[in-house]
C-alpha positions in Angstrom: 53.2 184.8 148.6 50.7 185.0 151.5 47.7 182.7 151.5 44.1 183.8 151.6 42.9 180.4 152.7 40.8 180.0 155.8 39.0 177.3 157.7 36.3 177.0 160.3 34.1 174.4 161.8 30.3 174.5 161.9 28.8 171.6 163.8 30.4 168.4 162.3 31.6 170.2 159.1 35.0 171.6 158.3 34.6 174.5 155.9 37.6 175.6 153.8 37.7 178.8 151.8 40.1 180.6 149.4 42.9 179.2 147.4 44.3 175.9 148.7 47.8 175.9 147.3 51.3 175.3 148.7 51.3 178.6 150.7 47.9 177.7 152.2 49.1 174.2 153.2 52.1 175.7 155.0 49.8 178.1 156.8 46.9 175.8 157.6 48.5 172.5 158.3 49.9 173.3 161.8 46.4 174.3 163.0 44.6 171.5 161.3 47.1 168.8 162.4 46.3 169.6 166.1 43.0 167.9 165.7 39.7 168.4 164.0 37.4 167.5 166.8 34.1 165.8 166.0 34.3 166.7 162.3 32.6 164.3 159.8 32.2 166.4 156.6 34.5 168.5 154.5 32.9 171.4 152.7 34.9 172.9 149.7 32.1 175.1 148.4 34.1 178.3 149.1 37.4 177.0 147.8 38.4 178.9 144.7 41.0 176.5 143.4 43.6 174.0 144.5 47.0 172.7 143.4 48.7 169.4 144.1 49.8 170.5 147.5 46.3 171.5 148.3 45.1 168.1 147.1 47.5 166.4 149.4 46.1 168.4 152.3 42.5 167.7 151.4 43.2 164.0 150.9 44.8 163.8 154.3 41.9 165.6 155.9 39.4 163.3 154.1 41.3 160.2 155.3 41.2 161.5 158.9 37.4 162.1 158.5 36.9 158.5 157.2 38.8 157.2 160.2 36.2 159.0 162.4 33.3 157.3 160.4 32.8 160.4 158.3 34.3 161.5 155.1 31.6 163.3 153.1 33.2 165.8 150.8 31.1 168.5 149.1 32.2 171.1 146.6 34.4 170.9 143.5 36.9 173.8 143.3 38.8 174.6 140.1 41.5 172.0 139.5 40.0 169.3 141.7 38.6 167.0 139.1 41.8 167.1 137.0 44.1 166.5 140.0 41.8 163.6 141.3 42.0 162.0 137.8 45.8 162.4 137.7 46.3 160.9 141.2 43.5 158.3 140.8 41.5 159.7 143.7 37.8 159.1 144.0 35.3 162.0 144.6 35.7 161.3 148.3 39.4 162.0 147.9 40.3 158.3 148.6 42.8 156.3 146.6 40.8 154.5 143.9 42.6 151.2 144.1 40.2 149.6 141.5 41.7 151.8 138.8 45.3 151.2 139.8 47.2 149.4 137.0 44.5 150.1 134.4 
C-alpha cells in the first residue's frame, strides 16, 4: 500500500503529515536519513495516526534533534499516547529510564 506521508522543513522545524506507518517509514527514511539540516523541532500536528514503525521513526528523529540541542515535539496524532506508554517513551519521544523496571 502506498503511503500518503510527507515532510517538509520550515525554518528550524520538520513538519510531518499524513499517516506515519510502515509504508511511510520505508518511503520517508531514505530522504530523512540523508540529514535534517538545522532542524530543532518536530511538528506532528498534521500527522493523522502512527503505528509502531512510525513511532520508531519519530523516536529516531527526536533523538537526532536532541543531539543538535533541539528536540521539541508538538502534536499528538492518533495512537501516539498509547504507543509511548507501551514503549515507555516520554512526550519528547525519549526513553523514560525512570519508569524502567517499575
